[in-house]
C-alpha positions in Angstrom: -21.5 -33.5 -68.9 -21.7 -29.9 -67.7 -19.6 -28.9 -64.7 -21.1 -28.0 -61.4 -20.4 -24.3 -62.0 -22.0 -24.5 -65.6 -25.1 -26.1 -64.1 -25.1 -23.5 -61.2 -24.9 -20.5 -63.6 -27.5 -22.0 -65.8 -29.8 -22.5 -62.8 -29.1 -18.9 -61.6 -30.1 -17.5 -64.8 -33.1 -19.6 -65.5 -34.6 -19.3 -62.1 -33.3 -15.8 -61.2 -32.0 -17.0 -58.0 -29.1 -17.3 -55.7 -31.1 -19.4 -53.2 -29.8 -22.9 -52.4 -32.2 -25.0 -50.1 -30.7 -27.4 -47.7 -32.3 -30.9 -47.3 -31.4 -31.6 -43.6 -34.2 -33.6 -42.1 -34.4 -34.8 -38.4 -36.9 -37.2 -37.3 -38.1 -35.0 -34.4 -39.0 -32.2 -36.9 -41.0 -34.1 -39.5 -44.3 -32.2 -40.1 -47.4 -34.4 -39.2 -48.6 -34.0 -42.8 -45.7 -36.3 -43.9 -46.0 -38.7 -41.1 -49.6 -39.5 -42.2 -49.6 -42.7 -44.2 -45.9 -43.5 -43.7 -45.0 -46.6 -42.1 -41.3 -45.8 -41.3 -39.4 -42.6 -40.4 -37.5 -42.8 -43.7 -40.8 -43.0 -45.7 -42.0 -39.8 -44.0 -38.6 -38.0 -44.6 -38.7 -39.0 -48.3 -42.2 -37.7 -48.6 -41.0 -34.4 -46.9 -37.9 -34.0 -49.2 -40.1 -34.9 -52.2 -42.6 -32.1 -51.4 -39.7 -29.5 -50.9 -38.0 -30.5 -54.2 -41.3 -30.5 -56.2 -42.4 -27.2 -54.8 -39.1 -25.3 -55.1 -37.4 -26.7 -58.2 -37.9 -23.6 -60.2 -36.9 -21.3 -57.4 -33.4 -22.5 -56.5 -30.0 -22.5 -58.0 -28.8 -25.6 -55.9 -29.8 -28.1 -53.4 -27.6 -28.9 -50.3 -28.2 -32.1 -48.5 -26.1 -32.5 -45.3 -24.9 -36.0 -45.2 -24.8 -36.1 -41.4 -28.6 -36.3 -41.1 -28.7 -39.3 -43.4 -25.7 -41.1 -41.9 -27.5 -40.8 -38.4 -30.3 -42.9 -39.7 -27.9 -45.8 -40.5 -28.2 -47.9 -43.5 -31.8 -46.7 -44.2 -30.6 -43.2 -44.1 -28.0 -43.7 -46.8 -30.7 -45.3 -48.9 -32.9 -42.4 -48.2 -30.2 -40.0 -49.3 -30.0 -41.9 -52.7 -33.7 -41.7 -53.1 -33.6 -38.0 -52.4 -30.8 -37.4 -55.0 -32.8 -39.2 -57.5 -35.8 -36.7 -57.1 -33.6 -33.7 -57.8 -34.0 -32.5 -61.5 -30.8 -33.2 -63.4 -30.4 -29.5 -64.5 -30.3 -28.4 -60.8 -26.7 -29.0 -59.1 -26.4 -30.8 -55.8 -23.9 -29.8 -53.3 -23.3 -32.4 -50.7 -22.4 -30.9 -47.4 -20.0 -33.4 -46.0 -16.9 -31.3 -44.7 -14.6 -34.1 -45.5 -10.8 -33.8 -44.5 -8.2 -36.3 -44.8 -5.1 -37.3 -46.9 -3.9 -39.9 -49.2 -6.0 -43.0 -49.9 -8.7 -41.9 -47.4 -9.3 -38.7 -49.0 -9.4 -40.6 -52.4 -12.0 -42.8 -51.0 -14.1 -39.8 -49.7 -13.9 -38.3 -53.2 -15.0 -41.4 -55.0 -17.9 -41.9 -52.6 -19.3 -38.4 -53.2 -18.5 -38.1 -57.0 -18.5 -41.7 -58.3 -21.0 -43.4 -56.0 -23.4 -40.7 -55.0 -22.7 -38.6 -58.1 -23.2 -35.3 -56.5 -21.8 -32.2 -58.4 -19.9 -30.5 -55.4 -18.9 -31.1 -51.9 -17.6 -29.2 -48.8 -14.2 -29.9 -47.5 -12.0 -28.9 -44.5 -8.6 -27.4 -45.5 -6.7 -28.2 -42.3 -4.7 -30.9 -43.7 -3.6 -28.8 -46.7 -3.7 -29.4 -50.3 -2.9 -33.0 -50.0 -6.4 -33.5 -48.5 -8.1 -31.7 -51.4 -6.0 -33.1 -54.3 -8.1 -36.4 -54.8 -11.2 -34.2 -55.1 -9.5 -31.8 -57.6 -8.8 -34.9 -59.8 -12.5 -35.1 -60.5 -12.9 -32.7 -63.3 -15.9 -30.4 -63.3 -16.8 -30.9 -59.6 -17.1 -28.1 -57.2 -15.1 -28.0 -53.9 -16.1 -25.7 -51.1 -13.3 -25.2 -48.6 -14.3 -24.0 -44.9 -13.0 -20.6 -44.6 -15.0 -18.4 -42.1 -17.9 -20.1 -40.3 -20.8 -18.8 -38.3 -20.5 -20.8 -35.1 -19.5 -18.8 -32.0 -16.2 -20.4 -31.2 -14.9 -20.4 -34.7 -12.7 -17.4 -33.9 -10.6 -19.7 -31.6 -8.8 -20.8 -34.7 -10.0 -18.8 -37.7 -9.2 -15.3 -36.3 -5.7 -16.2 -35.2 -3.1 -13.8 -36.5 -0.6 -15.9 -38.7 2.3 -15.2 -40.9 3.7 -17.1 -43.9 7.4 -17.0 -44.5 6.8 -17.2 -48.1 4.9 -14.0 -48.4 6.1 -12.3 -45.2 7.3 -9.2 -47.1 3.8 -8.8 -48.7 1.5 -10.2 -46.1 3.1 -9.9 -42.8 0.1 -10.7 -40.5 -3.3 -11.9 -41.4 -6.1 -13.9 -39.8 -5.9 -17.7 -40.5 -9.2 -17.5 -42.4 -7.8 -15.1 -45.0 -4.8 -17.3 -45.4 -7.1 -20.1 -46.1 -9.0 -18.1 -48.6 -6.0 -17.0 -50.6 -4.2 -20.3 -50.5 -7.2 -22.6 -51.2 -8.3 -20.5 -54.2 -5.0 -21.1 -55.8 -5.3 -24.9 -55.7 -7.9 -24.6 -58.7 -10.6 -22.9 -60.5 -12.9 -25.6 -59.0 -12.4 -24.3 -55.5 -14.9 -22.0 -53.7 -15.2 -21.1 -50.1 -17.6 -21.5 -47.2 -18.3 -18.2 -45.6 -20.9 -17.7 -42.8 -23.5 -15.0 -43.1 -23.4 -13.8 -39.6 -20.1 -11.9 -40.0 -20.6 -9.4 -43.0 -17.0 -7.8 -42.4 -15.5 -11.3 -42.7 -17.4 -11.9 -45.9 -16.1 -8.6 -47.3 -12.6 -9.4 -46.3 -12.8 -12.8 -47.9 -14.2 -11.3 -51.1 -11.2 -9.0 -51.3 -8.9 -11.8 -50.8 -10.6 -14.0 -53.4 -12.4 -11.6 -55.8 -13.5 -14.3 -58.3 -14.3 -17.2 -56.1 -17.8 -18.7 -55.5 -18.9 -18.5 -51.8 -21.3 -20.9 -50.3 -23.0 -18.7 -47.6 -24.9 -20.6 -44.8 -26.5 -18.8 -41.8 -29.2 -16.7 -43.4 -32.5 -16.8 -41.4 -32.4 -19.1 -38.3 -28.8 -18.4 -37.5 -29.2 -14.6 -37.7 -27.6 -13.7 -41.0 -29.0 -10.7 -42.8 -29.6 -10.8 -46.6 -28.7 -7.2 -47.5 -25.6 -7.1 -45.3 -24.5 -10.4 -46.8 -24.9 -9.5 -50.5 -23.3 -6.1 -50.1 -20.3 -7.7 -48.5 -20.0 -10.7 -50.8 -21.4 -10.1 -54.3 -18.7 -10.1 -57.0 -18.5 -7.2 -59.4 -20.7 -9.1 -61.9 -23.5 -9.4 -59.3 -23.1 -13.1 -58.7 -20.6 -15.3 -56.8 -22.8 -16.2 -53.9 -24.9 -19.3 -53.1 -27.1 -18.3 -50.2 -28.1 -21.3 -48.3 -31.2 -21.8 -46.2 -32.6 -24.9 -44.6 -35.0 -24.5 -41.7 -36.8 -21.5 -43.1 -38.0 -23.5 -46.1 -38.1 -27.1 -44.5 -40.1 -26.2 -41.6 -42.5 -23.8 -43.3 -46.3 -24.8 -43.7 -45.8 -23.8 -47.4 -42.4 -24.7 -48.7 -42.9 -22.8 -52.0 -44.1 -19.6 -50.5 -41.1 -19.6 -48.1 -38.7 -20.2 -50.9 -40.4 -17.6 -53.0 -40.1 -15.0 -50.1 -36.5 -15.7 -49.6 -35.6 -15.6 -53.3 -37.6 -12.3 -53.6 -35.6 -10.8 -50.8 -32.3 -12.0 -52.2 -33.1 -10.6 -55.7 -34.3 -7.3 -54.5 -31.1 -6.8 -52.4 -28.9 -7.8 -55.3 -30.7 -5.5 -57.8 -30.4 -2.5 -55.3 -26.7 -3.3 -54.4 -25.9 -3.4 -58.2 -27.7 -0.1 -58.8 -25.8 1.5 -56.0 -22.5 0.2 -57.3 -23.3 1.7 -60.7 -24.1 4.9 -59.1 -20.6 4.9 -57.3 -18.7 4.5 -60.5 -18.4 6.5 -63.7 -21.5 5.6 -65.5 -21.9 5.2 -69.4 -25.2 4.7 -71.1 -25.9 1.0 -71.7 -25.9 0.1 -75.5 -28.6 -2.4 -75.3 -31.3 -3.9 -73.1 -30.1 -6.6 -70.8 -29.3 -7.2 -67.2 -29.0 -3.8 -66.4 -32.6 -3.1 -67.4 -33.8 -6.1 -65.3 -31.8 -4.7 -62.5 -33.4 -1.3 -62.9 -37.0 -2.8 -62.9 -36.2 -4.9 -59.7 -34.8 -1.9 -58.1 -37.8 0.4 -58.8 -40.0 -2.4 -57.3 -37.7 -2.7 -54.1 -37.9 1.1 -53.7 -41.8 1.1 -53.8 -41.9 3.0 -57.1 -43.9 0.2 -58.6 -46.7 -1.1 -56.4 -49.6 -3.6 -56.9 -53.1 -3.4 -55.4 -56.2 -1.4 -56.2 -55.6 2.3 -57.1 -57.3 5.2 -58.9 -55.0 7.2 -61.2 -55.0 10.9 -61.6 -57.0 10.3 -64.9 -59.7 8.5 -63.0 -58.7 5.2 -64.5 -58.8 2.1 -62.1 -55.6 0.3 -62.0 -54.0 -2.8 -60.2 -50.6 -1.2 -60.5 -49.4 2.3 -59.4 -46.1 3.9 -60.5 -44.6 6.7 -58.3 -41.3 7.7 -59.8 -41.1 10.7 -57.5 -39.5 8.4 -55.2 -36.4 8.3 -57.3 -35.1 11.5 -55.7 -34.7 9.4 -52.5 -32.2 7.1 -54.2 -29.6 9.0 -56.0 -27.8 5.9 -57.4 -31.1 4.5 -58.8 -31.9 8.1 -60.1 -28.5 8.1 -61.9 -29.1 4.6 -63.4 -32.5 5.8 -64.7 -30.9 8.7 -66.2 -28.5 6.5 -68.1 -31.4 4.4 -69.5 -32.8 7.7 -70.8 -29.4 8.6 -72.2 -29.3 5.5 -74.2 -32.5 6.5 -76.2 -31.5 10.2 -76.3 -28.2 9.3 -78.1 -30.5 8.2 -81.1 -32.4 11.4 -81.4 -31.6 14.8 -82.9 -31.4 17.2 -79.9 -30.1 20.5 -78.8 -31.8 20.6 -75.5 -33.9 18.4 -73.2 -37.1 19.7 -71.3 -38.2 18.3 -68.1 -42.1 18.1 -67.4 -42.9 19.4 -64.1 -42.6 18.1 -61.5 -41.8 14.4 -61.2 -39.7 14.4 -64.4 -37.5 17.4 -63.3 -35.0 15.4 -61.2 -34.9 12.8 -63.9 -34.2 15.4 -66.7 -31.5 16.8 -64.4 -29.9 13.3 -64.2 -30.0 12.9 -68.0 -28.5 16.4 -68.5 -25.7 15.3 -66.2 -25.2 11.9 -67.8 -25.2 13.3 -71.4 -23.9 17.0 -71.0 -27.1 18.0 -72.9 -28.4 21.5 -71.8 -31.7 21.4 -70.0 -34.8 23.7 -69.9 -38.1 23.4 -68.2 -41.6 24.8 -68.4 -43.0 26.5 -65.2 -46.6 25.5 -64.2 -47.4 29.1 -64.5 -45.5 32.3 -65.5 -44.0 34.3 -62.6 -45.9 37.5 -61.6 -42.7 39.2 -60.8 -39.1 39.4 -62.1 -38.9 38.5 -65.9 -42.2 36.6 -65.7 -40.8 33.8 -67.8 -42.8 30.5 -68.5 -39.8 28.6 -69.7 -36.6 28.5 -67.4 -33.1 28.1 -69.0 -31.3 29.5 -71.9 -32.6 28.5 -75.5 -33.0 29.9 -78.9 -36.0 29.6 -81.3 -35.4 26.9 -83.8 -33.6 24.5 -81.5 -34.6 20.9 -81.4 -35.9 19.9 -78.0 -36.5 16.3 -76.5 -39.1 16.1 -73.8 -38.1 14.1 -70.7 -41.3 12.6 -68.9 -41.4 10.1 -66.2 -44.3 8.1 -67.4 -47.1 8.5 -69.9 -50.7 7.5 -69.2 -53.1 9.6 -71.3 -50.3 12.0 -72.6 -52.3 15.1 -71.5 -49.5 16.8 -69.3 -46.9 16.2 -72.0 -49.0 17.7 -74.7 -49.3 20.9 -72.7 -45.6 21.2 -72.4 -45.3 20.5 -76.1 -47.6 23.3 -77.0 -45.7 25.8 -74.7 -42.4 24.9 -76.1 -43.7 25.2 -79.7 -45.2 28.6 -78.9 -41.7 29.7 -77.9 -40.4 28.8 -81.4 -38.8 25.4 -80.4 -38.9 22.2 -82.4 -40.5 19.4 -80.5 -40.8 16.0 -82.1 -39.9 13.4 -79.5 -40.6 12.5 -75.8 -38.6 10.0 -73.7 -40.3 8.2 -70.9 -39.2 5.8 -68.4 -42.6 3.8 -68.5 -45.4 3.6 -71.1 -48.5 2.7 -69.1 -50.0 1.5 -72.5 -53.2 3.2 -71.9 -53.5 5.5 -75.1 -50.8 8.1 -74.3 -48.6 7.1 -77.2 -51.4 7.4 -79.8 -52.5 10.6 -78.3 -48.9 12.1 -78.7 -48.6 10.7 -82.2 -51.7 12.7 -83.2 -49.8 15.9 -82.0 -46.8 15.0 -83.9 -44.7 13.5 -81.2 -42.9 10.2 -81.2 -42.6 8.4 -77.8 -39.5 6.5 -76.8 -39.9 4.3 -73.6 -37.3 2.7 -71.6 -40.1 0.2 -70.5 -43.7 -0.7 -71.1 -45.8 -1.7 -68.3 -46.1 -5.1 -69.6 -42.3 -5.6 -69.8 -42.2 -4.5 -66.1 -44.7 -7.0 -64.9 -43.3 -9.7 -67.0 -39.8 -9.2 -65.6 -40.9 -9.0 -62.0 -43.0 -12.2 -62.4 -40.0 -14.1 -64.0 -37.9 -13.1 -61.1 -40.5 -14.2 -58.6 -41.3 -10.8 -57.4 -44.9 -10.9 -58.6 -47.5 -13.6 -58.5 -48.8 -15.2 -61.8 -52.3 -14.1 -60.8 -51.4 -10.4 -60.4 -49.4 -10.6 -63.6 -52.3 -11.8 -65.5 -54.6 -9.2 -63.9 -52.4 -6.4 -65.1 -51.9 -7.7 -68.5 -55.8 -8.1 -68.7 -56.2 -4.5 -67.8 -53.8 -3.4 -70.5 -55.5 -5.7 -73.1 -52.4 -7.7 -73.7 -53.7 -11.1 -72.6 
């Protein structure tokens, strides 16, 4: 049987999601549509839970039922919990929010109830009684344990913020808030141990991440409790862009359309995650990626989040009608993303014979500059028109006839503007055989350039962009089909 974390990581990868949906029903909040036809409260809640699971199963990384809402309904409620657990697909992990905390045979009974009887994959625990209270849960191999660390409730600071010292580490850690001592201590109990860290205090999330850099965090508090997605992810994401389970309950459960609410939450999380990863790449020494993969998906998502890729009804400069519009001029407003795009060009440039690169005015000039900085390749560029004063040059920058120049363009539609640049550079005695673009719109430009003796190398095609966005839940299946239909790719 796969472990909780194996199932979790598989669901994150498969569903492109860090979203966990809580299943926390209360009788007073049952929507009327689920009361209709139900003869009992538990029947109505089961219909409610079933609808949520059926509508969101491909959008989440985890489900989190809070046992209190089921215990409150007595014996019928525990039966309802078992029925709800049976509805959850086997490949999606279940984290039981129980906050158990006791020692000895009592803790063992709690662990057996969660893992042997209910057969959930993970559970929340209180650390107040120390490792003794967690040890029986650790004995269940492959299960996830999430220890309360820093919670969102207003009075949590009465205990969690208390400055404490540990005589065993006094020379290294003289004073620290209790919640950080919990983070450091609990994560040493085993690889199965994660932490519960509320979303309403991003500074605390960042502090816990520094104390437990590899641990998984369960993060409640997004939405109804006031937690902000961007601040939470910026503070808590691990270096690998993962490590967070973002939990929401009421925002999905009480929505008229559970799927639409979950899609919106997932999209917000994924866009924030991509943008944060791009920013982190921009703040480190970048090296060109060696192969397509997660960095390319991150770049696509970040372009969408920036507004550089939009969907609607547009008329392009060529007069072509299009359901998608690409505005890469926006890259100048996000230096980190510009640098990441430059790295993607650099990967392609490394395979080509090149003495200099030439940016096509105007949108591609900042990109070409980023490529020059990333690769150390000298850059030139053609002016729109020759100056009527000074040297009257049409091509700016130092070069010698006979040198090989690779053109840097932002995107290619018909290829007309690129061909004009090629002609000017060739007239100056330069050898031009290749162009690199970020996006090929797949509307005839590659063929037109090939007829002019130019090979096109694209980081992405438009099809790859819409497919990636759709797979991440950032584009509807209908819009994806519309764009693919316009491109003639079915």
